[in-house]
C-alpha positions as CSV (number, residue, x, y, z in Angstrom):
1,M,158.5,-21.2,-103.5
2,N,156.7,-17.9,-103.1
3,I,153.0,-18.4,-102.5
4,E,150.8,-15.4,-101.6
5,V,148.1,-16.0,-99.0
6,K,145.0,-14.1,-100.0
7,I,143.8,-12.3,-96.9
8,L,140.1,-11.7,-96.8
9,A,139.2,-8.2,-95.8
10,I,136.6,-7.3,-93.2
11,R,134.4,-4.5,-94.3
12,P,134.2,-1.5,-91.9
13,M,131.4,-1.2,-89.4
14,T,128.3,0.0,-91.2
15,N,125.9,2.6,-90.0
16,K,122.9,0.3,-90.1
17,R,123.2,-0.5,-86.4
18,N,124.9,2.6,-85.0
19,E,122.6,2.5,-81.9
20,S,124.0,-1.0,-81.1
21,W,127.6,0.1,-80.9
22,T,127.0,2.7,-78.3
23,G,124.9,2.4,-75.2
24,N,122.9,-0.8,-74.6
25,F,123.2,-3.4,-77.3
26,N,119.7,-4.0,-78.7
27,I,119.3,-7.5,-80.0
28,R,116.1,-7.6,-82.1
29,K,117.1,-10.6,-84.1
30,L,119.3,-13.3,-82.6
31,G,120.9,-16.2,-84.5
32,V,121.7,-19.4,-82.7
33,I,124.5,-21.9,-83.3
34,A,124.8,-24.6,-80.7
35,N,127.3,-27.5,-80.9
36,P,125.6,-30.7,-79.6
37,A,129.0,-32.5,-79.3
38,A,130.6,-29.9,-77.0
39,G,131.2,-30.4,-73.3
40,K,128.8,-32.8,-71.6
41,G,126.9,-33.5,-74.8
42,R,123.6,-32.8,-76.6
43,I,121.2,-32.7,-73.6
44,F,123.5,-30.3,-71.6
45,I,123.9,-28.1,-74.7
46,Q,120.1,-28.0,-75.4
47,E,119.3,-27.2,-71.8
48,T,121.9,-24.5,-71.7
49,T,120.6,-22.9,-74.9
50,R,117.0,-23.0,-73.6
51,K,118.1,-21.2,-70.4
52,I,119.9,-18.5,-72.4
53,L,117.0,-17.8,-74.7
54,E,114.8,-17.1,-71.7
55,F,116.9,-13.8,-71.5
56,F,115.9,-12.9,-75.0
57,K,112.1,-13.6,-75.1
58,D,111.5,-10.4,-77.0
59,S,114.0,-11.2,-79.7
60,Q,113.3,-13.0,-83.0
61,V,115.3,-16.2,-82.9
62,I,116.8,-17.8,-86.1
63,R,118.2,-21.3,-85.9
64,P,120.0,-22.7,-88.9
65,H,120.0,-26.5,-89.7
66,L,123.4,-27.8,-88.6
67,D,125.4,-31.0,-88.6
68,R,128.7,-31.7,-86.9
69,I,130.7,-30.9,-90.0
70,R,132.9,-27.8,-89.5
71,E,132.0,-26.3,-92.9
72,A,128.3,-26.3,-91.9
73,T,129.1,-24.1,-88.9
74,V,131.2,-21.7,-91.0
75,I,128.5,-21.4,-93.6
76,A,125.7,-21.0,-91.1
77,A,127.6,-18.1,-89.4
78,N,128.2,-16.5,-92.8
79,N,124.5,-16.7,-93.7
80,L,123.2,-15.6,-90.3
81,S,125.4,-12.6,-90.3
82,Q,123.3,-11.0,-93.0
83,S,120.0,-11.0,-91.1
84,V,120.7,-10.9,-87.3
85,D,122.0,-8.4,-84.8
86,A,124.1,-11.0,-82.9
87,I,124.8,-14.7,-83.0
88,L,124.4,-16.8,-79.8
89,V,127.1,-19.5,-79.9
90,V,126.9,-22.3,-77.3
91,G,130.0,-24.5,-77.4
92,G,133.8,-24.6,-76.8
93,D,136.8,-22.8,-78.2
94,G,136.7,-24.6,-81.5
95,T,133.0,-23.8,-82.1
96,M,133.7,-20.2,-81.3
97,S,136.6,-19.9,-83.7
98,D,134.6,-21.6,-86.5
99,V,131.8,-19.1,-86.1
100,A,134.2,-16.2,-86.0
101,Y,135.9,-17.5,-89.2
102,G,132.5,-17.7,-90.9
103,L,131.8,-14.0,-89.9
104,F,135.3,-13.1,-91.1
105,K,134.8,-14.6,-94.5
106,S,131.5,-12.7,-94.9
107,G,133.1,-9.4,-93.9
108,A,130.3,-9.0,-91.3
109,D,130.5,-6.9,-88.2
110,T,127.9,-9.1,-86.4
111,P,129.1,-9.8,-82.8
112,I,129.2,-13.2,-81.1
113,L,127.3,-13.8,-77.8
114,G,129.6,-16.6,-76.7
115,I,128.5,-19.1,-74.0
116,G,131.4,-21.4,-72.9
117,A,130.0,-24.9,-72.8
118,G,133.0,-26.9,-74.0
119,S,135.7,-28.9,-72.2
120,T,138.2,-26.0,-71.8
121,N,136.7,-22.6,-72.7
122,A,140.1,-20.9,-72.4
123,G,139.8,-18.3,-75.2
124,P,138.6,-14.7,-75.4
125,L,135.4,-15.3,-77.4
126,F,133.1,-16.0,-74.4
127,T,130.6,-13.6,-72.9
128,V,130.0,-15.9,-69.9
129,K,130.5,-19.6,-69.1
130,A,127.6,-22.1,-69.1
131,W,127.8,-22.4,-65.3
132,E,127.6,-18.7,-64.6
133,L,124.5,-17.8,-66.7
134,N,123.2,-15.8,-63.7
135,R,125.8,-13.2,-64.6
136,L,124.3,-12.7,-68.1
137,D,122.5,-9.3,-68.4
138,P,121.1,-8.7,-72.0
139,F,120.8,-5.0,-71.1
140,A,124.5,-4.6,-70.1
141,L,126.4,-5.8,-73.1
142,K,129.2,-4.0,-75.0
143,V,131.1,-4.9,-78.2
144,Q,134.8,-5.8,-77.9
145,V,137.0,-6.3,-80.9
146,I,139.2,-9.4,-80.7
147,G,142.4,-10.1,-82.6
148,G,143.4,-13.5,-83.9
149,I,145.8,-15.4,-86.2
150,L,144.7,-16.2,-89.7
151,A,146.2,-19.5,-91.0
152,G,146.5,-20.4,-94.7
153,I,147.8,-23.4,-96.6
154,N,149.2,-23.1,-100.0
155,G,147.6,-19.7,-100.5
156,K,144.1,-20.7,-99.2
157,P,142.9,-19.3,-95.8
158,I,141.7,-22.2,-93.6
159,G,140.8,-20.7,-90.2
160,I,141.5,-18.2,-87.4
161,G,143.1,-19.0,-84.0
162,F,142.2,-17.0,-80.9
163,N,143.9,-19.3,-78.4
164,D,146.7,-21.0,-80.4
165,I,147.6,-22.6,-83.6
166,V,149.6,-25.9,-83.2
167,L,151.5,-28.0,-85.7
168,G,151.6,-31.6,-84.4
169,D,150.0,-34.9,-85.1
170,T,148.0,-35.3,-81.8
171,I,145.4,-33.3,-79.9
172,L,144.0,-33.3,-76.4
173,T,140.4,-34.5,-75.8
174,S,138.4,-36.2,-73.1
175,I,137.5,-39.9,-72.9
176,R,135.1,-40.9,-70.0
177,G,136.0,-37.6,-68.2
178,H,139.8,-37.9,-68.5
179,V,142.0,-35.7,-70.7
180,V,143.9,-37.9,-73.2
181,Q,146.3,-37.6,-76.1
182,V,144.7,-38.9,-79.4
183,S,145.7,-39.1,-83.0
184,A,144.6,-36.0,-84.9
185,A,144.1,-37.9,-88.1
186,E,141.8,-40.5,-86.5
187,F,139.9,-37.8,-84.6
188,M,139.1,-36.1,-87.9
189,K,137.5,-39.5,-88.8
190,G,135.4,-39.5,-85.7
191,K,137.6,-41.8,-83.7
192,K,139.4,-41.2,-80.4
193,I,142.6,-43.3,-80.6
194,P,145.2,-42.6,-77.9
195,A,148.6,-42.0,-79.4
196,P,151.9,-40.4,-78.4
197,P,153.0,-37.3,-80.4
198,Q,155.6,-37.5,-83.1
199,I,158.0,-34.7,-84.1
200,A,156.5,-32.2,-86.6
201,G,159.7,-31.0,-88.3
202,T,162.1,-32.6,-90.7
203,N,165.7,-31.9,-91.7
204,D,164.2,-29.7,-94.5
205,S,161.9,-27.7,-92.2
206,E,162.2,-24.0,-92.3
207,V,160.4,-21.3,-90.3
208,S,160.8,-17.7,-91.3
209,I,159.0,-14.3,-90.9
210,L,158.3,-12.0,-93.9
211,H,158.3,-8.5,-92.5
212,K,156.3,-6.1,-94.7
213,G,157.4,-2.6,-93.9
214,K,156.3,0.7,-95.5
215,T,159.0,0.8,-98.1
216,M,160.4,-2.7,-98.3
217,E,160.0,-6.4,-97.5
218,K,162.5,-8.6,-95.7
219,T,162.5,-12.2,-94.7
220,Y,164.1,-13.3,-91.4
221,S,165.0,-16.9,-90.8
222,V,163.8,-18.1,-87.4
223,H,164.6,-21.9,-87.5
224,K,166.0,-24.5,-90.0
225,G,165.9,-28.2,-89.5
226,M,164.2,-30.7,-87.1
227,F,161.9,-29.6,-84.4
228,G,159.3,-31.2,-82.1
229,Q,156.2,-28.9,-82.2
230,F,155.3,-25.4,-83.3
231,F,152.9,-23.0,-81.6
232,A,151.5,-19.6,-82.5
233,A,149.3,-17.4,-80.3
234,P,148.1,-13.9,-79.8
235,L,150.1,-12.2,-77.0
236,E,148.3,-11.1,-73.9
237,K,149.2,-9.0,-70.9
238,R,148.9,-12.1,-68.7
239,Y,152.4,-13.1,-70.0
240,L,153.9,-10.2,-68.2
241,G,156.0,-11.1,-65.2
242,K,155.9,-14.8,-66.0
243,G,159.5,-15.9,-66.4
244,L,158.7,-19.2,-68.0
245,A,156.9,-17.3,-70.8
246,G,160.4,-16.4,-72.1
247,G,160.6,-13.9,-74.9
248,T,156.8,-13.5,-75.2
249,S,156.8,-11.6,-71.9
250,L,159.0,-8.9,-73.3
251,A,157.0,-9.0,-76.6
252,A,153.7,-8.4,-74.8
253,A,155.3,-5.5,-72.8
254,L,156.3,-3.9,-76.1
255,G,152.8,-4.2,-77.5
256,L,153.6,-6.8,-80.1
257,P,150.3,-8.7,-81.0
258,A,151.5,-12.3,-81.7
259,G,154.3,-14.7,-81.3
260,I,155.5,-18.2,-82.2
261,S,157.3,-20.9,-80.3
262,I,159.4,-23.7,-81.7
263,I,160.4,-26.5,-79.4
264,N,162.8,-29.4,-79.8
265,E,160.4,-31.9,-78.3
266,P,156.6,-32.4,-78.7
267,L,155.4,-31.1,-75.4
268,I,151.7,-31.6,-75.8
269,N,151.9,-35.1,-74.4
270,Y,149.7,-36.4,-71.6
271,S,150.9,-39.9,-72.1
272,I,154.5,-39.2,-71.0
273,G,155.8,-40.2,-67.5
274,I,157.9,-38.1,-65.2
275,E,161.1,-40.1,-65.7
276,E,160.7,-40.1,-69.5
277,F,160.1,-36.4,-69.5
278,L,163.1,-35.6,-67.3
279,E,165.3,-37.6,-69.7
280,K,164.2,-35.4,-72.6
281,E,165.3,-32.2,-70.8
282,P,166.7,-29.7,-71.3
283,I,163.8,-28.5,-73.5
284,I,165.0,-26.0,-76.0
285,T,162.6,-23.3,-77.2
286,K,162.9,-20.6,-79.8
287,T,160.5,-17.7,-79.7
288,A,159.8,-14.9,-82.2
289,S,157.2,-12.1,-82.5
290,F,155.4,-10.7,-85.5
291,R,153.3,-7.7,-86.3
292,E,150.0,-7.3,-88.2
293,N,151.6,-6.8,-91.6
294,D,154.1,-9.7,-91.1
295,E,153.6,-13.3,-92.3
296,V,155.0,-16.4,-90.6
297,I,156.0,-19.0,-93.2
298,I,156.5,-22.7,-92.3
299,M,157.8,-25.2,-94.9
300,G,159.1,-28.8,-94.9
301,L,156.8,-30.3,-92.3
302,R,156.7,-34.1,-91.7
303,D,153.9,-35.9,-93.7
304,G,151.0,-36.5,-91.3
305,T,151.5,-33.3,-89.3
306,C,148.2,-31.6,-88.5
307,L,147.2,-28.0,-88.4
308,N,145.2,-27.5,-85.2
309,I,143.3,-24.3,-84.5
310,D,142.0,-23.7,-81.0
311,G,142.0,-27.4,-80.3
312,N,140.4,-28.4,-83.6
313,P,142.4,-30.6,-86.1
314,L,141.6,-29.1,-89.5
315,V,144.1,-30.3,-92.1
316,I,146.6,-33.2,-92.3
317,L,149.7,-31.7,-94.0
318,R,152.2,-33.1,-96.5
319,K,155.9,-32.1,-96.6
320,A,155.3,-30.0,-99.8
321,D,152.6,-27.9,-98.1
322,E,153.4,-24.3,-97.1
323,V,151.7,-22.8,-94.0
324,R,151.4,-19.1,-93.6
325,L,150.1,-17.2,-90.5
326,R,149.1,-13.6,-90.2
327,Y,147.8,-11.6,-87.3
328,I,144.5,-9.8,-87.8
329,S,143.7,-7.1,-85.2
330,S,140.0,-7.0,-86.0
331,A,139.3,-10.7,-86.5
332,T,135.9,-10.7,-84.8
333,R,133.7,-9.0,-82.4
334,V,132.3,-10.4,-79.1
335,L,129.6,-9.2,-76.7
336,K,131.1,-8.7,-73.2
337,L,129.5,-7.6,-70.0
338,K,130.0,-3.9,-69.4
339,E,131.4,-4.6,-65.9
340,E,134.4,-6.3,-67.4
């Protein structure tokens, strides 16, 4: 099966805001997207948003009507991008990646002013965290281009991962302040049902990388057969010197932008005990790297496996589905403090 993923192009930076890309970033119009379900909940998010807007009293603020459906966030980001200088996003990693995907689809160069107010806030799309708002200086912001991994299913783009993309049937979330493992399928229905992870691969699974060179294309087989879980992530310099990072350490040193990891056991599992885990060892991991023009192709997954992007379960997959991943070096733009 040869299905081409249609990659949406980002238009080049326009000249309409040249003064914004050099020197102080001037936010005359500010869009606002706040996730009321993030972190400690609606009241916390509302209060955090109010405090941030105090920094931008001279800016025109535009708030779209939103609900908790992911598509509403993606559409709102798309629409706001046409009329604002930046978009203030208050939420966690998943909210940030949804907004970034909406901007990507619109081809906009509008940057994100990201305020980390979720449960983890581990990704690169944050300007500051909610508990360090005193560091925010609206007159000392610079634009940073951030790379991410675009995921597509059966030829249709579905989202961009800036932390990781995981193929598995569970996700991590919090219940009464404790991190727990829950069913991804039930979570998508609004329910948090604790569940142990199942293997994502089958005997018919295959993971390969299509390398697109200047003069030819060649497919490399990475794995065939059963596996526990699959991960893909942009590579960062923090991998350097970390022995347990395996092949990704060398890949980061060589400047490769992204990598995948295939493990024989489902490791994202907070319900497992020490003795049970030790009985599963040794854990066998395969790693591979890919460049911007390459595509990772995954086929033959177990029915019920979920595509999770930055902690958000997006699609429940069938065995016949084909997943493709591609690294995008200019996936989005984020406002960062100049001191960083």
